[in-house]
C-alpha positions in Angstrom: 0.0 0.0 0.0 2.9 2.4 0.6 4.2 2.0 -2.9 1.1 3.5 -4.6 1.2 6.4 -2.1 4.8 7.1 -2.9 4.1 6.9 -6.6 1.2 9.3 -6.2 3.4 11.8 -4.3 6.1 11.6 -6.9 3.6 12.1 -9.7 2.1 15.2 -7.9 5.6 16.6 -7.3 6.5 15.9 -11.0 3.4 17.7 -12.2 3.9 20.7 -9.9 7.6 20.9 -10.8 6.8 20.7 -14.5 4.2 23.4 -14.3 6.5 25.7 -12.4 9.4 25.2 -14.8 7.2 25.8 -17.8 5.7 29.0 -16.2 9.3 30.2 -15.5 10.3 29.4 -19.1 7.7 32.0 -20.3 9.6 34.9 -18.6 13.1 33.5 -18.6 14.1 34.7 -22.1 15.7 38.1 -21.7 15.5 38.2 -17.9 17.3 34.8 -17.7 19.9 36.1 -20.2 20.5 39.3 -18.1 20.7 37.5 -14.7 23.1 34.9 -16.0 25.3 37.4 -18.0 25.3 40.3 -15.6 24.8 38.6 -12.2 21.8 40.8 -11.3 18.6 39.6 -9.6 15.4 38.9 -11.6 13.9 42.1 -10.2 16.8 44.1 -11.4 16.9 42.5 -14.8 13.2 43.0 -15.3 13.1 46.6 -14.1 16.4 47.6 -15.8 15.4 46.1 -19.1 12.0 47.6 -18.8 13.5 51.1 -18.3 15.7 50.7 -21.3 12.8 49.5 -23.5 10.7 52.4 -22.2 13.3 54.8 -23.5 13.5 52.9 -26.8 9.7 53.0 -27.1 9.7 56.8 -26.6 12.3 57.2 -29.4 11.2 54.6 -32.0 8.1 54.9 -34.2 5.3 52.5 -33.2 6.0 50.2 -36.2 9.7 50.0 -35.4 9.0 49.4 -31.7 6.5 46.6 -32.6 9.4 44.8 -34.4 11.4 44.9 -31.2 8.4 43.9 -29.2 7.9 40.9 -31.4 11.4 39.6 -30.4 10.7 40.1 -26.7 7.4 38.4 -25.9 7.5 39.5 -22.2 7.7 43.2 -23.2 4.5 44.2 -21.4 5.8 42.8 -18.1 9.2 44.4 -18.6 7.7 47.9 -19.3 5.3 47.5 -16.4 8.2 46.6 -14.0 10.3 49.6 -14.9 10.7 52.0 -11.9 8.9 55.2 -12.3 11.1 58.3 -12.6 11.3 60.4 -9.4 9.2 63.5 -9.9 11.3 66.0 -7.9 15.1 66.5 -7.8 17.1 63.4 -6.9 19.0 61.4 -9.3 16.4 61.7 -12.0 16.5 65.5 -11.8 20.2 65.5 -12.1 20.0 63.1 -15.1 17.3 65.3 -16.7 19.5 68.4 -16.4 22.2 66.5 -18.4 19.7 66.1 -21.2 19.8 69.8 -21.9 23.5 70.1 -22.3 24.3 66.7 -23.8 21.4 65.9 -26.0 21.5 62.8 -28.1 21.3 59.3 -26.9 23.9 59.8 -24.2 21.5 62.2 -22.5 18.7 59.6 -23.0 20.8 56.8 -21.4 21.7 59.2 -18.6 17.9 59.5 -17.9 18.0 55.9 -16.8 20.2 56.6 -13.8 17.2 57.3 -11.6 15.3 54.1 -12.4 18.6 52.0 -12.2 19.3 53.6 -8.8 15.8 52.6 -7.5 16.7 49.1 -8.5 19.9 49.2 -6.5 22.0 49.3 -9.6 24.8 51.8 -10.2 24.6 54.0 -13.3 27.6 52.1 -14.9 25.3 49.1 -15.1 23.4 50.9 -17.9 26.4 50.4 -20.0 26.4 46.7 -19.3 22.6 46.2 -19.8 22.5 47.8 -23.2 25.0 45.6 -25.0 23.5 42.5 -23.3 20.0 43.5 -24.5 21.3 44.2 -28.0 23.0 40.8 -28.1 19.8 39.1 -27.0 17.6 41.0 -29.5 20.0 40.4 -32.3 20.1 36.7 -31.5 16.3 36.5 -31.5 15.3 39.0 -34.2 18.4 39.4 -36.4 20.6 42.3 -37.2 17.8 44.5 -38.6 15.8 44.6 -35.3 19.1 44.9 -33.4 20.1 47.9 -35.5 16.7 49.6 -34.8 17.2 49.3 -31.1 20.9 50.1 -31.2 20.2 53.3 -33.1 18.3 54.8 -30.1 20.4 53.3 -27.4 24.0 54.1 -28.5 
């Protein structure tokens, strides 16, 4: 009688474990790539990439962004996880003031300092996230999509 109970327990554990791993597989694409390559937490990978994609979305045409979105199926979750910019002063205010003098994409990337800080990431991590994201997007969507994204992030 113990054998069927043990088999039942193993079956249930197998089913639960299988469903957990398949649920994780849905969001492990880019987030998994970033956590493995950069040694950041899932929360940091999700929020940081969301902040970067939010910047890209603001700079790309809707049709160009939809090409990037097609390569990153979890885009909605990533954008939703991006920290909101601080409204007064702080790091975000400093980064925003840099936009006026620097302009261009460097100023745009500097605007990510506030959200990265909220995630416990230093501003130099922006320079590590961008090439890693570009590598991922290029690997999934090819050089055309990678170039679209690189054009607004470099």
